[in-house]
ZASEVEX-156474 format. One record per residue (C-alpha): residue in three letters; x, y, z; residue number from 0. Coordinates in steps of 0.25 Angstrom, whole numbers, plus 5000, padded with zeros to 4 digits. Example, Ala and Ser with C-alpha at 12.3 -4.5 7.8 and 13.67 -1.06 7.14 Angstrom:
BEGIN
SITE/residuo/c1/c2/c3/num
SITE/ala/5049/4982/5031/0;
SITE/ser/5055/4996/5029/1;
//
This chain:
BEGIN
SITE/residuo/c1/c2/c3/num
SITE/met/4880/5099/5070/0;
SITE/leu/4882/5096/5056/1;
SITE/ser/4894/5084/5054/2;
SITE/gly/4892/5085/5037/3;
SITE/gly/4884/5071/5038/4;
SITE/leu/4871/5067/5033/5;
SITE/asp/4863/5068/5045/6;
SITE/ser/4869/5081/5051/7;
SITE/thr/4867/5088/5036/8;
SITE/ala/4849/5081/5036/9;
SITE/met/4850/5089/5052/10;
SITE/leu/4856/5100/5043/11;
SITE/val/4846/5101/5032/12;
SITE/lys/4834/5097/5042/13;
SITE/leu/4837/5110/5054/14;
SITE/leu/4839/5120/5039/15;
SITE/ala/4827/5116/5034/16;
SITE/gln/4816/5112/5042/17;
SITE/ser/4821/5124/5056/18;
SITE/arg/4823/5138/5055/19;
SITE/asp/4833/5136/5065/20;
SITE/glu/4847/5144/5065/21;
SITE/leu/4856/5133/5064/22;
SITE/arg/4871/5132/5066/23;
SITE/val/4877/5121/5060/24;
SITE/his/4891/5116/5066/25;
SITE/his/4899/5106/5062/26;
SITE/val/4911/5100/5070/27;
SITE/arg/4922/5097/5061/28;
SITE/met/4925/5083/5070/29;
SITE/val/4942/5078/5062/30;
SITE/asn/4945/5065/5068/31;
SITE/arg/4953/5053/5060/32;
SITE/glu/4940/5049/5056/33;
SITE/gly/4943/5061/5043/34;
SITE/arg/4930/5067/5040/35;
SITE/ala/4930/5080/5043/36;
SITE/asp/4935/5085/5031/37;
SITE/ala/4922/5076/5024/38;
SITE/glu/4912/5079/5036/39;
SITE/gln/4918/5096/5035/40;
SITE/ala/4916/5095/5019/41;
SITE/ala/4903/5091/5023/42;
SITE/val/4899/5101/5029/43;
SITE/glu/4902/5113/5023/44;
SITE/ala/4894/5109/5011/45;
SITE/ile/4884/5103/5019/46;
SITE/val/4883/5117/5026/47;
SITE/ala/4885/5124/5012/48;
SITE/trp/4874/5118/5005/49;
SITE/cys/4864/5119/5017/50;
SITE/ala/4867/5135/5018/51;
SITE/arg/4866/5136/5004/52;
SITE/arg/4849/5127/5004/53;
SITE/tyr/4843/5131/5016/54;
SITE/arg/4846/5143/5024/55;
SITE/pro/4858/5149/5032/56;
SITE/phe/4862/5142/5046/57;
SITE/arg/4877/5146/5053/58;
SITE/tyr/4890/5135/5051/59;
SITE/ser/4901/5131/5059/60;
SITE/gln/4910/5121/5063/61;
SITE/ser/4921/5117/5073/62;
SITE/gly/4931/5106/5074/63;
SITE/leu/4935/5095/5082/64;
SITE/asp/4949/5089/5078/65;
SITE/phe/4949/5073/5082/66;
SITE/ala/4959/5070/5070/67;
SITE/ser/4971/5067/5082/68;
SITE/leu/4962/5056/5091/69;
SITE/glu/4962/5041/5088/70;
SITE/ala/4949/5040/5091/71;
SITE/ile/4935/5046/5086/72;
SITE/pro/4929/5056/5091/73;
SITE/ile/4913/5055/5097/74;
SITE/asp/4909/5065/5088/75;
SITE/tyr/4894/5068/5093/76;
SITE/leu/4900/5069/5105/77;
SITE/ser/4910/5079/5098/78;
SITE/ile/4899/5086/5091/79;
SITE/ala/4890/5089/5104/80;
SITE/tyr/4903/5096/5109/81;
SITE/val/4904/5105/5098/82;
SITE/ala/4886/5106/5097/83;
SITE/cys/4888/5113/5112/84;
SITE/gln/4899/5123/5108/85;
SITE/val/4891/5126/5095/86;
SITE/ala/4879/5129/5102/87;
SITE/ile/4884/5137/5114/88;
SITE/asp/4890/5144/5099/89;
SITE/thr/4875/5146/5094/90;
SITE/pro/4869/5155/5101/91;
SITE/gly/4854/5151/5106/92;
SITE/cys/4857/5139/5102/93;
SITE/asp/4848/5128/5107/94;
SITE/arg/4850/5115/5099/95;
SITE/val/4858/5108/5092/96;
SITE/ala/4857/5097/5081/97;
SITE/val/4864/5084/5078/98;
SITE/ala/4859/5073/5068/99;
SITE/ser/4858/5063/5077/100;
SITE/leu/4851/5051/5069/101;
SITE/ser/4845/5041/5078/102;
SITE/arg/4849/5029/5069/103;
SITE/asp/4862/5036/5076/104;
SITE/thr/4870/5024/5083/105;
SITE/asp/4868/5027/5098/106;
SITE/ile/4860/5040/5095/107;
SITE/val/4852/5042/5110/108;
SITE/asn/4865/5040/5118/109;
SITE/arg/4874/5048/5108/110;
SITE/ser/4865/5062/5106/111;
SITE/ala/4862/5059/5123/112;
SITE/arg/4878/5060/5124/113;
SITE/gln/4879/5069/5111/114;
SITE/arg/4872/5079/5123/115;
SITE/arg/4878/5076/5136/116;
SITE/val/4893/5081/5126/117;
SITE/phe/4883/5093/5122/118;
SITE/asp/4876/5097/5136/119;
SITE/ala/4887/5096/5145/120;
SITE/met/4897/5105/5137/121;
SITE/tyr/4885/5117/5134/122;
SITE/ala/4884/5114/5149/123;
SITE/cys/4894/5122/5149/124;
SITE/tyr/4892/5132/5143/125;
SITE/arg/4878/5136/5151/126;
SITE/ala/4888/5135/5163/127;
SITE/arg/4893/5149/5157/128;
SITE/lys/4879/5155/5152/129;
SITE/leu/4880/5150/5138/130;
SITE/gly/4870/5143/5131/131;
SITE/glu/4857/5137/5129/132;
SITE/pro/4850/5130/5140/133;
SITE/arg/4843/5121/5131/134;
SITE/val/4850/5114/5121/135;
SITE/glu/4842/5105/5110/136;
SITE/trp/4850/5094/5104/137;
SITE/leu/4841/5093/5090/138;
SITE/tyr/4841/5079/5080/139;
SITE/pro/4835/5083/5068/140;
SITE/val/4838/5071/5061/141;
SITE/his/4838/5060/5074/142;
SITE/glu/4826/5051/5067/143;
SITE/cys/4829/5052/5054/144;
SITE/ser/4841/5039/5045/145;
SITE/lys/4850/5042/5033/146;
SITE/ala/4840/5039/5025/147;
SITE/glu/4829/5053/5030/148;
SITE/ile/4845/5060/5033/149;
SITE/ala/4848/5059/5017/150;
SITE/ala/4835/5062/5014/151;
SITE/leu/4834/5076/5021/152;
SITE/leu/4848/5081/5012/153;
SITE/pro/4845/5084/4998/154;
SITE/pro/4856/5075/4990/155;
SITE/glu/4866/5086/4988/156;
SITE/leu/4867/5090/5002/157;
SITE/ala/4867/5074/5007/158;
SITE/ala/4878/5074/4996/159;
SITE/leu/4885/5084/5006/160;
SITE/thr/4886/5076/5017/161;
SITE/trp/4899/5069/5023/162;
SITE/ser/4897/5055/5035/163;
SITE/cys/4908/5048/5032/164;
SITE/arg/4917/5047/5044/165;
SITE/arg/4929/5040/5038/166;
SITE/pro/4931/5050/5023/167;
SITE/val/4939/5044/5012/168;
SITE/ala/4946/5055/5007/169;
SITE/arg/4945/5055/4991/170;
SITE/pro/4957/5059/4984/171;
SITE/gly/4958/5073/4978/172;
SITE/gly/4948/5077/4989/173;
SITE/gly/4937/5076/4999/174;
SITE/trp/4931/5061/5004/175;
SITE/arg/4922/5046/5002/176;
SITE/pro/4916/5041/5014/177;
SITE/cys/4921/5028/5018/178;
SITE/gly/4909/5021/5018/179;
SITE/ala/4912/5013/5032/180;
SITE/cys/4910/5022/5042/181;
SITE/lys/4898/5023/5049/182;
SITE/ala/4894/5035/5042/183;
SITE/cys/4895/5031/5030/184;
SITE/leu/4887/5018/5033/185;
SITE/ala/4876/5028/5038/186;
SITE/arg/4875/5034/5027/187;
SITE/glu/4876/5021/5017/188;
SITE/gly/4862/5018/5009/189;
SITE/val/4858/5030/5011/190;
SITE/ser/4854/5039/4998/191;
SITE/leu/4860/5050/4995/192;
SITE/gln/4858/5053/4980/193;
SITE/asn/4872/5056/4976/194;
SITE/leu/4881/5056/4990/195;
SITE/thr/4893/5050/4987/196;
//
């Protein structure tokens, strides 16, 4: 599952460089009133192209969830679990799902458990139809990494392609700049990314 941020990009690089697994990389275009979908989409497309050229082939797909007309911001990680189930079922022989959760993330143990419950409930519906695999393992390849270690995993030119801000500000003439105040911007603050703007 690729969001286009530092963590998921580092996870992708780690899986591409340190395994020979056949990978299916999936991005969920999450539209909500924060307005980050276009910035994330641009980052994901650039990251996927860069990694495909630099490492090895992998399958890429994307889907979308549009919550733009809702006032509330949906809980992203639960939406990701729902989509991960659909992607796993759509990928014959898929018995592992990799997500880029870090141990420093807020409430990671309970959040991961809730994410798995959503996935497992959905997947059980497919198993009842005799579809899917008997067991699907969740992997957390960068779980123990700090933000500094995440940044160190990435070549500077790839790190510069990532996007973390949840509330981007449109630049005159096109593009976006980070808001500098959201939780994702604050987590990224102080991490040395060499020439990253």
